[in-house]
N, C-alpha and C positions, 0 to 999 in steps of 0.2 A: 504494500500500500504506500502511495506517495504521501510524504509528510511535509508540511510547510516548514521552511526554515524559521528559526526564531524571529528573524527580522521581518518575515512576511506575516507570521502569526500575530505580530503586534498590531497589524492593520485590521485584524478581525476581532479586536477587543469589543466586548459588549458588557454592560453592567450585569452583575449576577442577579440582582433583585428585580422583581417586577416594577417596584417603585422607581428604581433607577432607569429601567428601560422605558417606562412611560414618560418620565421626565426628559430623557434624551430624545425620545420621539417628538414630544411637544416642542422642545427647543429646536430640533431640526426643521419641523414643519413651520415654526415661527420664523426661522431664518429664511426658509424658502418663500414665505409669504411677505414678511416685513421688509427684507432687504430690497427686493425689486420695488415694493411700494414706496420705500424711503427714497430710492433713486428717482422714481417717477415723480414723487412729491417735490423733491428738490428741483427737478427740471421744470415742473409746472410753476413752482414758486418763483424761480428765476425769470421764467417767461412772464409771469404776472407782474413782477417788479419792473421788468423791461417795458412791458406794455403800459404800466402806470407812468413810467418816465416819459414815454412817447406821448401819452395823452396829456400829461402836464405841459410838455413842450408845445404841443399843438394848440392847447387852450391859451397858453401865454402868447403864442404867435398870432392867433386869431384876435385876441384882445388888443395887441399892439397894432395890428393891421386896421382894426376898427377905429382905434384912436388916431392913427395916421390919416385915415379917410376923413375923419371928423376934424382934423387940424388941431388935435389936443396933445400931440406928442411933445414931450419936453426932453431937454438934454441936460443932465443925464436922465435916462429912462428910469421910472420908478418900477421896481419889480415886486412890490409887496402883494400884488393881486394873486400871484401864484407862488407860494412859499418855496417850492422845490426848484423853481427856475430862477437862476441868478445871472445868466449870461444872455443879453439881448443886444442885437445890433440892427440898426436901420441902414441899409446899404442902397445907395442910389444906382441908377442905370449905368453910371460911369464907373462903378466899383468903389466909390468913396463912401466911407462911413459917415453918415449924417447925424446919427444919434446912437448912444450906447449906454448900457447900464454901468454902474461903477466898476463891476468886476471885469468888464470888457473895454473900459475906457483906455484910449491910446493904442489899442490893438488894431492891426489891419483887418480887413474883411475876413471873417472866419472861414468862408468858403466861396469859391467861385461858381458854385452850382446855383443857377437861377431857374426857378420854376417858370414854365411857359404859361401862356394864357389858357391853353387847353388842359394843362395839368398844374393848377395854381399852388399845389402844396407838395412838398417833398420832405422825406425824413432821411437824415444822414448823420453820420458820426465822424467827428474829426478829432485829431489829437494835435494840440497847439500849445506851445509853452507860453506863459506859465500856467495855463488852465488845465493842462493835461488832456485826457480824452473827454470830449463833450458830446452829448447826444442832443442834436439840433432838429428843429422843425423849421423849414424854410417856406414862407408863405408870401405869395405875390399880392401886393396891396390891391391893385386894379388890373384889369386886362390890358390897359393901355401900354404902348411900347415903352414909355418913360416911367413905368411904375417902379416904386421902391420895393425892396424885398426885405421882409422881416426874418431875422435869424434869432430864434429863442430856444433856450434849453438849459440844461444843467449838467454838471459833471457826472460821469458814470459812478454809481455808488461803489466804494471800494470793497464792500462786503461781497458784492457779486463777483468781483474779479479775484479776490483772495480765497474764496471757497468757504466763507463763514457759514453760509447757509448749508453747504454740504456737511460741514462738521456738526452743525446743529442737528440736522436730520440724522446723521450717523449716531450721535449720542442718543437721540430719541429712539431710534430703532434698537440700539443695544439695550437701552433701558426697558423697552417693551419685551424684547426677547428674554431678558433676565427676569422680568415680572411674570411672563408666561411660564418659564421654567420653575420659578419659585412657587407659583400657584399650583402647577401640576404636581410638584413634590409634596406640598402640603395636602392638597386634595386627595392624591393617591395614598399618602400615608394615613389620612383619616379614614379613607375607604377601606384600606387593607388592614386597619387595626383589628377588626374582629377576626380576620384570617389568622393573624399572629396569636390572638387569644385562643382560637380553635386549635392551632398547631401546638401551643404550649400545653393545652389540656390533653390533647391526644398523646403527646410525648410522655405525659405523666401517667397515662392509663396503661395498665398491664393486665395480663390475662388472669391474675389472681383477684383483681377487683375491677369489674366492669360496670359498677354502679355509678361512676362519674358521668357527667354530661357536659358537653361543650356549651358555652354561652350562645344564646340565640339573639341576634340583633333584631331591632324593630324593623317592620316593613316586610315587603315581599320581593326583594331583589334577589339576585343570584346568590349572594353570600348568605342571606337569611334562609333561602331554600336549602343551600348546602349544609348549614348548621342543623336545620331540622332533619335533613336526610341522615346526617352523621348520628344525631341522637337516636333516630329510629333504628339505624343499624346497630348502635351500641345496645339498645334495648333488646333487639332480636338476638344479638350475640349473648347478652346476659341471660335471656330466657333459654337459648340453646345450651349455654353452659350449665344452667340449672337442670335442664332435661338430661344432658349427658351425665352430670353428676348423679342424678337419681337413677339413670340407667346403669351406670357403673356400680352404684350401691346395690341395685337390684340384681345385677350379675353376680356380685360377690356374695350376696345373701343366697342367691339361687345355687351357686357352686357349693356354699357351705351346707345348705339344706340337702342338696342332692348327695353330697359325699356322706352326710350323716345317714340319710335314708338308705343308701346303698351299703354302708358299712355295717348297719345293724343286722340285716339278714345274713351277710357274709360272715360276720362274727359268730352269729348263731350256728350257721352251718359248720364252721371250723370247730367250735366248741363241742358240738355233738359228735362230729367225726373223730376228734381227738379222744373224746371219752370212750367211744366205741373201740378205738384202737388200743387204748390202755386196758379196757376191761371187756374184751370180746366175749367172754363167757357169760357176763351179766347183761349183755346188750340184747334187747328185743329188736331183731333186725326188721321185721315188718313195721313196727312203730317208728323206728329210726328213719326208715325209707319214707314213711308218710310225712314225718316232720320235715325232713330235708326237701322232699318234693314241694311241700307247702312253701318253704322258704325260697326254693327255686322259682315257683310260680310267682311269688311276690317280687322277686328280682326281675323276672320276665315282664311283669306288668309295669313296673317302674321304668324299665328300659324302653318298653313299647310306648309308654306315655311320653317319655323324654324325646324319643324319635318323632312322635307325632307333633309335639310342640315345635321341634326344629323344622319339621316339614311345613307347618303352618306359617312360620315366620321366615322361611327360606325363600330363595328366588326361583325355585323350580316352578315353571308354569303348569297350571292345572286347567283342565277343560271344565267349563261351567255350563250347566244345562238347566232347563226348567225342572223345578222340584215341587211336586204337589205335597204340601205339608200334611194335609188331612190323610192322603193315601199313605204317606211315609209313616205317620203315627199308627194307622190301622195295621199296617204290615208288621211293624216292629213290636207292637203290643201283642198281636196274634202270635208272633214267633216266641214271645217270652211267657205266654200264659202258663205253661206247665212248670216253669221254674220260679215265677214271681211268688213272693211270700204273702202278699195281700192282693186283693183284686184291684183292677184299674178301671175306672169309669171314664168314658170318652164323650166329649162334646165337640164335634168336628163340623166346621163350616166348609162346604164344598167350594171348589174353585180358588182355594188359597194357594197361589203359585208364587214361588220366589225363584230367583236366579242364583245358583250356587253349585258347589261340589256335592253331589249326592251322598257320598260316603261320609263327608264331614258333617253334613246336616244330620245324618243318621247318628253320628257319634255324639252330637249335641243331645239328641233325644235320649240315647242310651245312657249317657252319664247322668242326665237329670233324672231318668227313671231309676237308675241304680241308687242315686242319693235319696230319692223319695222312698223307695222300697226299704232302704236301710233304717229310715227314721219313722216310717208310718206305723200307726197303731192298728188301724182296721182297714184302711183303704187309701188309694191314690187316685187323683183326678187329673186328667189331661184334657186341655181345651185348645182348639185352634179356631181363631176368629179374625175378622177384618177390623181394622181400626184406622180409618182414613186411608193414607197412602201406605200403611204398614200392615203386615201380617203378624199376628201375635200367637206365640206358643206359650201356654201357661201350664206348669206342672206343679200340683199342690199335694200336700200330705196332711195328715191329722196328727202329726207327732208333737214334739215339744216346741217346735218353732225355733227361730233364730233371733237372738237378742239384737235390738236395733244397732248397738255399737259394733256388732260383728258382721253386719250385712254387706260391708265392703271388703272386710278382711278375709272373708271366706273364699274370695276369688284369687287370693294370692297363692303362689305355688307352695306345696307342702304344708298348707294350713289345714289343721284338723282341730275342731273345737274340743274343749275339755271332755265333753260327753262322748266324743268319738275318738279318743286317743288310743284305744286298744288296737293292736295290729289286725285282729280278726274282723273288726267291724268298721274300722276307720278308713279303709282304702289306702291308696298311696298318697293322698293329699294333692293330686294333680288333676282330678276329674273336673272340678269347677273351673280351674285355671284353663284347662283345655277348652271348655265350653266358652269361656269369655273370649279367648283368642280367636276361636273359629267364628264366633258371632261378629266380632269386630272386623275380622278379615272379610266378612261378607257385607260390611257397611251397616251393621245393626248394633243393637245394644241389649244388655241384660241387666236386670236388677232383681234383688231379693226382697221379699216383703212377707207380710202375714196373710195366711189363707183364711177364708171364712170358717173353715173347720178347726182353726186354732193352731195349725202347724205352719210350715213354711210354704211360700209360693215363689216360684221363679218365673219371671216374665221375660220372654225373648221377643224382640221386635226386629223384623227384617223387612226391607223394602218389597212391596208387592210388585209383581212383574206381569205386564200385559204384552204379549208378543205382537209386534206389528205385522200386518198382512204380508205374506210372502217371506217372512224372516225364518231363519233356522231355529229350532228349539235349543241348540247348543251354540256357544260362542267359541271362537278360537282359543286355544290354550293360553296364549300370551295375554289375554285380556283379564284374566283373574290374577290379581296380585294382592298379597296380604297388606293390610293397612298398617301393621306394626310389626317390628322384628320380634322374634320369639322370646328374647330375653329382655325386651325393652320394658321400662317402667311405665305403667299405665296409670 
């Protein structure tokens, strides 16, 4: 790559700050505008002064010609009528001076130029010692051949020759450029002051504390909108940080609970097998096998539930299809009739269709029925109904119910209430967590409440689905994505 030598790079210097750049730009534009304007103003001023001198000379010459025609000329000629004119001569046709002002007394004719009858007035400039350069107006008194000629005028102003006006305009232009640069520096500094405050506040912000906010200036200009945008971004980052912290805490709690739940049956298996190895003669082999198989079943259930949770929260696309809730409930309850501990009463509204993964919707129903069967005293009630734009699945039992303080906690992983802590009846502690994650992945909600029979009621709400004409009953696999990661904090 070609690099500029140091001497060349110096010509590419530019101020580092926006304030300096704006000031330099304003100064440059001021020079480009004011310098030509100053030069033009100087030229116009000089021309105006010159024109004013010629006008004074013409006026004085006309007055003297009128006085000559009226026979009122005196010698010496009085010049007080036009203050800027001090040189007047009345020259006869023979070239002799017949009258003159005091400043021109004793001098020969200032000029040999004589206006004609066709052109009775002429402007001319002559340089004659001791007057120096004089601007004259020559006026013919009468058209007659023997007419006098009046020469009237004054010396050229020395300021015009020495460039006083040029210097004056140069100083004025420089002062205006300096004023424009100073104003740009001050105004830009005042305008960018909130930006510096925003920068300082952002520099002091760190990832450990995102609660600080940048100052928001008044108004609706770009800087005010920038400050509001930054504060909005900081607020979103603070909220995201809080969600991440809660998610990490939930992950750590989940890992701790999962390791505990998995260690318990493994430890039981190990203890029973070691005891059987130490005392083989005193071991009841069939009973040992039953107990170990029970622990293996428990391990298998926990691992299956963990895999299902990972699948719900994973990125694996699943095909979603129309699911008739009423038909799904009827089939699942009919399949379980022989094994259920208490009877199940059904109240099903036809045409309650949702869009989802059929196996997961069935798992929601299975887990809720298992929970109800575990706690019911005499019976379980399952209802499917419409509620506006949602389909509702209600599973109720007549057991002891759930305390209001525990109605959110029961959906956390590995949560079993005190009444259900025993391994035989309490399950793995993942059933309701699985239900919640599946329902949320389908865009729905679930809540626990009190049933009319005194027990617990779980209400699942899912969006109703009406298939458009000509549409397929199933959607592509990539359209069904879980709403929350498997181990995220909800």
